N, C-alpha and C positions, 0 to 999 in steps of 0.2 A: 308709075309713081315710086318715089323713094320709100325706104323702109322706115317710115314715120307712122307709128300706129295711130296717132291723133289725126293726122292728115288723111290716112287711108279710111279710118272709121267714120270720120266726119263727112267724107265724100260719099261713102256707101250709104250713110244715113240720109244725106241730101237726096240721093237718087231714089230711095224708098219714099221720101216725102214728096218728091215730084210725082211719083206714081200714085200715091195716096191722093194728092191734090187733083190729079186728073180723074181718078175714080170718084171723088166727091163731086166734081163738076158734072161728069157725065151721068152718073147713076143716081145721085142724091139731090142734084141741083143745089148744092150747098156752096154757092159762090163766095160768100163773105168768109165763111170758115175756111174754105179752101185757100183763099188768098192769104188769110192770116197765118195759117200753118205753113204754107209755101214760103212766105217771107221769112218767118223766124227760123224755120227748120233748115233752110238752105243758107241762111246768114251765118250759121255756126261754121260750116266748112269754108265759106268765103273769108271769114275773119281769121280762121286758122291759117289759111293760105296767105292772107295779108300780113299776118304776124311774122312770116318768114322773111319779109323785107322790112322789118321794123327798123326805125332809125336809131333806136337805143334800147337798152334793157327795159327802161320805164315804158317806152312805146310798145314793146313786146308784151309786157304785162298788161298794159291798157287794152290792147287789141284782144288778148285772150280773156280779159275780164268782161269785155263787151260780148264775146262769144259765149261766155258763161251765162250772162243775162239773157241772151237769145235762147240758150238751151233751157233756161228756167221758164221762159215764156212759151216755148214749144211744149214743155211738159204740161203747162196749163191747158193749151189747146188740145193736146192729146187726151188729157183727162176729161175735158169737156166732151170731146167726140166719143170717147168710150162710155161716159155716163149717160149720154143721150142716145146710145146704141146706133150711132151713125157709121161706126166701123165695126168690122167683125172682131170678136174678142181675141182671136189668135193673132190678128194683125196688130191690134192694140198692144197685146202683151209683148210681141216681138219688138215693136217700135219703142215701147217704154223701156224694155231691157237694154236696147241699143243706146237709148238716150241716157239712161242711168250710168252706163259705162263711159259715155262722153263726159257727163257731169263729173265723174270721179277723176278721169284723166285731166280735164281742165282744171279742176280744183287742186289736184296734186302739183301740176306744172306751175300754176300761179303761186301756190304756197312756197314751193321750192325756189322759184325765181325771185320772189320777194325776200326770202331768207338769204339767197346769194347776193342780192342787191345790197343788203344791210351789212355785208362783210367788207 
């Protein structure tokens, strides 16, 4: 992978989400919650990757904005899993911290890109 922190971190986060989803299926039989967090949690990295091939600056911003929405949805599912004690507290804290970092990166990139677009 290239030296792109957002790309690297979103891929690593997606991998953790895949493992969480597998654990939720196998150990807790939480198929619906597993599917929800798998979809939103892996979509972040997929959209980041997609943004690399954006057709324009507006398209780039749009794809990262959707990634930001997916990250917000993932935060909801993680909070729900944590509050219902379906995941171990340490895993919850680790995932939430990773996600908060992704949220900050996405927000900063989108904000900067919008500012540059207005120039």
